[in-house]
C-alpha positions in Angstrom: 0.1 0.0 0.1 1.2 3.4 -0.8 -1.2 6.4 -0.7 -0.6 9.6 -3.0 -2.6 12.8 -1.5 -3.7 15.4 -3.9 -4.7 18.8 -2.8 -5.4 22.5 -4.1 -2.8 24.2 -2.0 0.5 23.8 -0.3 0.8 21.7 2.9 0.2 23.4 6.1 -1.4 26.5 4.7 -5.0 25.8 3.9 -7.3 24.9 6.8 -9.4 22.8 5.1 -6.4 20.6 4.4 -4.8 20.8 7.7 -7.9 19.7 9.5 -9.3 17.3 7.0 -6.4 15.2 6.5 -2.9 16.8 7.1 -3.2 16.2 10.8 -3.6 12.5 10.4 -0.6 12.0 8.3 1.6 11.1 11.4 -0.9 8.1 12.1 -0.3 6.6 8.6 3.5 7.2 9.5 3.1 5.2 12.9 0.9 2.5 11.0 3.8 2.0 8.5 1.7 3.4 5.5 3.8 5.5 3.0 2.5 8.2 1.3 3.3 11.1 -1.1 1.6 14.7 -0.9 1.4 16.6 -3.9 -0.4 20.3 -4.1 -1.3 22.1 -7.1 -0.5 25.5 -6.3 3.0 26.2 -5.4 4.1 28.4 -2.3 4.6 31.5 -4.4 1.3 31.4 -6.3 -0.7 30.4 -3.0 0.8 33.7 -1.3 -0.7 35.8 -4.0 -3.8 33.6 -5.2 -6.6 35.2 -3.1 -5.1 38.9 -3.4 -6.2 41.4 -6.0 -3.9 41.7 -9.0 -0.9 39.6 -9.6 -2.7 38.2 -12.9 0.7 37.1 -14.6 1.9 35.5 -11.4 -1.3 33.7 -10.9 -1.3 32.5 -14.4 1.9 31.0 -14.6 1.2 29.4 -11.3 -1.5 27.8 -12.7 0.1 26.4 -15.7 2.8 25.3 -13.5 0.3 23.4 -11.5 -1.1 21.7 -14.4 2.3 20.6 -15.7 3.0 19.1 -12.4 -0.5 17.2 -12.5 0.2 15.8 -16.1 3.7 14.5 -15.0 2.4 13.1 -12.1 -0.1 11.2 -14.1 2.7 9.0 -15.7 3.6 8.0 -12.3 0.5 6.8 -10.5 1.4 3.5 -11.2 3.5 3.4 -8.0 0.4 4.1 -5.8 -2.3 1.8 -4.7 -4.7 4.5 -3.3 -5.1 8.2 -4.4 -6.8 10.6 -1.8 -8.2 13.6 -3.4 -9.3 16.6 -1.4 -11.8 18.7 -3.1 -10.3 18.4 -6.5 -7.1 17.4 -8.5 -7.0 21.0 -10.3 -8.8 23.9 -9.5 -10.2 24.5 -13.4 -11.6 22.3 -15.9 -13.3 19.0 -16.0 -12.4 16.1 -14.0 -9.6 14.6 -16.7 -6.9 13.6 -13.9 -9.6 11.9 -11.8 -10.5 10.2 -14.9 -6.9 9.0 -15.6 -6.5 7.8 -12.0 -9.6 5.9 -12.0 -10.4 4.7 -15.6 -6.9 4.3 -16.8 -5.0 3.2 -14.2 -7.6 1.6 -12.0 -6.7 3.0 -8.5 -8.6 3.1 -5.7 -10.1 6.6 -5.4 -10.9 8.5 -2.2 -12.8 11.7 -2.8 -13.1 14.2 0.2 -14.7 17.5 0.7 -16.0 19.7 3.3 -18.1 22.6 1.8 -20.9 22.3 -0.8 -18.4 22.8 -3.7 -21.0 21.9 -6.3 -22.8 25.2 -5.9 -21.3 28.0 -8.0 -19.0 30.3 -5.7 -15.6 32.0 -6.5 -13.4 34.6 -4.7 -14.2 38.0 -5.4 -10.6 38.3 -6.5 -10.8 35.7 -9.1 -14.2 36.2 -10.6 -12.9 35.2 -14.0 -12.3 31.6 -12.5 -16.3 31.3 -12.6 -15.9 30.5 -16.2 -13.4 27.5 -16.0 -14.4 26.4 -12.6 -16.5 23.3 -14.0 -18.6 23.0 -10.6 -20.5 20.0 -12.1 -17.3 17.7 -12.0 -18.1 17.0 -7.9 -20.8 14.7 -9.4 -18.6 13.1 -12.0 -15.7 12.6 -9.2 -18.4 11.1 -6.8 -19.4 8.5 -9.6 -15.7 7.5 -10.0 -14.9 7.2 -6.4 -14.4 4.3 -4.5 -15.2 6.1 -1.3 -16.4 9.5 -0.8 -15.5 11.3 2.5 -17.9 13.8 3.3 -17.9 16.5 6.3 -21.5 16.1 7.4 -25.1 14.4 6.4 -25.9 17.4 4.0 -22.7 16.8 1.9 -23.0 12.9 2.2 -26.5 13.2 0.9 -25.2 15.0 -2.4 -22.9 12.1 -3.0 -25.0 9.1 -2.2 -26.9 8.7 -5.6 -23.5 8.5 -7.4 -21.2 6.6 -5.0 -22.2 3.3 -2.7 -19.6 3.7 -0.1 -20.2 7.4 1.3 -18.6 8.1 4.9 -19.1 11.0 7.1 -16.0 12.3 8.4 -16.3 15.4 10.6 -13.7 18.1 10.3 -12.1 17.7 13.6 -8.9 19.2 15.8 -6.2 17.8 17.5 -7.4 18.4 21.2 -4.0 16.7 22.7 -1.3 18.3 20.6 -2.9 21.7 19.5 -6.3 22.7 20.8 -5.3 21.5 24.3 -5.8 24.6 26.6 -9.1 25.5 28.5 -10.1 29.0 28.7 -9.8 30.8 32.0 -13.3 32.2 32.4 -12.7 34.0 35.8 -12.3 37.4 34.2 -13.5 41.1 34.8 -13.9 42.0 31.1 -14.7 38.9 29.0 -14.4 39.4 25.0 -16.7 38.2 22.6 -14.9 37.0 19.1 -15.2 35.5 15.6 -12.8 33.9 13.4 -13.1 33.2 9.6 -11.6 34.3 6.2 -12.5 37.0 4.0 -14.7 34.9 2.1 -17.0 34.6 5.3 -16.8 38.0 6.7 -20.1 38.7 5.5 -22.0 36.7 8.0 -20.7 39.3 10.6 -23.6 41.7 9.1 -26.0 39.6 10.7 -24.8 40.1 14.2 -23.3 43.8 13.9 -26.5 45.7 14.9 -26.5 43.3 18.2 -23.1 44.0 18.9 -23.4 47.9 18.5 -26.5 47.7 20.7 -25.0 45.9 23.3 -21.7 47.9 23.5 -24.0 50.9 24.5 -24.9 49.1 27.8 -21.9 46.5 28.3 -18.4 47.3 28.2 -16.9 44.5 26.3 -14.5 44.1 23.2 -15.3 42.5 20.0 -12.3 40.4 18.3 -12.3 39.6 14.7 -9.3 37.1 13.7 -9.2 36.8 10.1 -6.8 37.4 6.9 -8.6 40.7 6.2 -9.9 43.4 8.5 -13.7 44.1 8.0 -13.1 47.4 10.0 -16.3 47.1 12.0 -18.0 50.2 13.3 -18.0 49.4 17.0 -16.9 51.2 20.1 -14.6 48.4 21.3 -13.1 46.6 18.3 -9.9 44.5 17.9 -8.7 43.0 14.8 -6.0 40.1 14.9 -4.5 39.0 11.4 -4.8 35.3 11.2 -1.6 33.6 11.9 -1.0 29.9 12.0 1.7 29.9 14.7 -0.2 32.2 17.0 -3.5 30.6 16.1 -4.6 29.0 19.4 -3.3 31.9 21.8 -5.1 34.3 19.4 -8.4 32.4 19.9 -7.7 32.5 23.7 -8.4 36.2 23.6 -12.3 35.2 23.1 -14.3 34.2 26.1 -17.5 33.6 23.9 -17.2 32.6 20.1 -20.0 33.7 17.5 -20.6 31.6 14.4 -23.6 33.4 12.5 -24.8 31.7 9.1 -27.6 32.5 6.4 -29.8 29.5 6.0 -28.8 28.7 2.5 -27.6 25.5 0.8 -24.1 26.7 0.9 -24.2 27.4 4.5 -25.7 23.8 5.2 -22.4 22.5 3.5 -20.5 23.9 6.1 -19.0 21.6 8.9 -19.4 23.9 11.9 -15.3 24.3 12.3 -15.7 27.8 13.9 -17.9 26.2 16.6 -15.4 23.2 17.1 -12.3 25.4 17.5 -14.1 27.6 20.2 -15.5 24.7 22.1 -12.2 22.6 22.2 -10.6 25.4 24.0 -13.6 25.7 26.5 -15.1 28.8 24.8 -18.9 28.5 24.6 -20.2 28.9 21.0 -23.2 31.0 19.8 -24.2 29.7 16.6 -27.1 29.8 13.8 -29.0 26.7 13.8 -27.8 25.9 10.3 -26.8 22.5 9.0 -24.7 20.7 11.2 -24.4 23.7 14.0 -27.3 22.3 16.1 -25.6 19.0 16.4 -22.3 20.0 17.7 -24.1 22.8 19.6 -26.4 21.4 22.3 -28.6 24.3 23.2 -28.0 25.5 26.9 -25.4 22.5 27.5 -22.5 23.6 25.7 -23.5 26.8 24.0 -26.5 28.3 22.5 -28.6 28.3 19.2 -29.5 31.9 18.0 -32.1 32.4 15.4 -33.0 35.9 15.7 -31.5 39.5 17.0 -33.2 39.1 20.3 -31.8 35.7 20.8 -28.2 36.8 19.7 -28.2 39.8 22.3 -29.9 37.9 25.2 -27.4 35.1 25.2 -24.3 37.2 24.6 -25.6 39.4 27.5 -26.0 36.5 29.7 -22.8 35.1 29.1 -20.9 38.3 29.5 -22.5 38.6 32.9 -22.0 35.4 34.1 -18.4 33.8 34.5 -19.6 30.6 36.1 -22.1 29.8 33.2 -19.5 30.5 30.6 -16.9 28.2 32.6 -19.8 25.3 32.8 -20.7 25.7 29.4 -17.0 25.8 28.3 -16.2 22.6 30.1 -19.0 20.9 28.5 -18.1 22.1 25.0 -14.4 20.9 25.5 -15.9 17.2 26.7 -18.2 17.2 23.6 -15.3 18.1 20.8 -13.1 15.5 22.7 -15.4 12.7 22.5 -16.8 13.6 18.9 -14.6 16.0 16.9 -11.1 15.0 17.8 -8.2 13.6 15.8 -8.1 10.9 18.8 -11.8 10.1 18.5 -12.1 9.7 14.8 -8.4 8.3 13.9 -9.5 4.8 13.5 -12.1 6.0 10.9 -9.9 7.8 9.0 -7.3 4.9 9.1 
């Protein structure tokens, strides 16, 4: 057995890749299973790929990625299994997947953690919409021996096309990384949110509530992201996302928010913000969309908020009650360790 992992971005860079399969790779090594890991984009292209401009660098980086993939196609014979995260190439039809499965006859494991069949592209790469080929998700599911989906909604898409669909949640390493319990006995707790530039839009759902609450309660709202939304709040702090300081930055929160619209794209999300908060003993307040109401048990380890009134009441309640935050945080940590951790899912992955 030898496994080839194919992913869009360089190792250690994309949260999706880090938390879907990269953190399990050491388990393969311990089990004596050899593997290779090949990304489509090089590190230089990745650094500018989601930034405005850099058209020439992006174009040459994409062409180089296609060249590496074609060279790899003549080497597939050395592998027994190929694990593809999201897609072998970010544009065009599933040619590489077809070669791997139909020409070489290799076992194909297909993994995704978003509703990636729904058209959606970065605002900085709008031209990519014309080349994305969103329908290939269905085709790859048909070719796959196993589909690894992040939640039931995503699995439901694959089941008509693949006989073996496994629900593999996105998890955290509660022993080696997300291994600290937040101290909730503080005089001035903070509320926070973490995400990327593509999900900043969801903050609009809670911004009026935060503005209203800051007129009555002295608290800071913290955003960790790769772009500053420059929110119009009385007490606001932005922390640029950094992989090395990610955990210590999250621990500036005492309450974590995850608002979502109730749409098909959002139902495909795997509740990862809530999982990160909860693993650190931070109560999560989430919209009851998709998998969120499975991860968060209302009043036990966090709260489900479905209206402006509920957001304001629950945030106020937690800001004013250190013991409640501590109790919910401990319950949240326990839930993640039992169901959404590397330790609890490692055998399933293997």
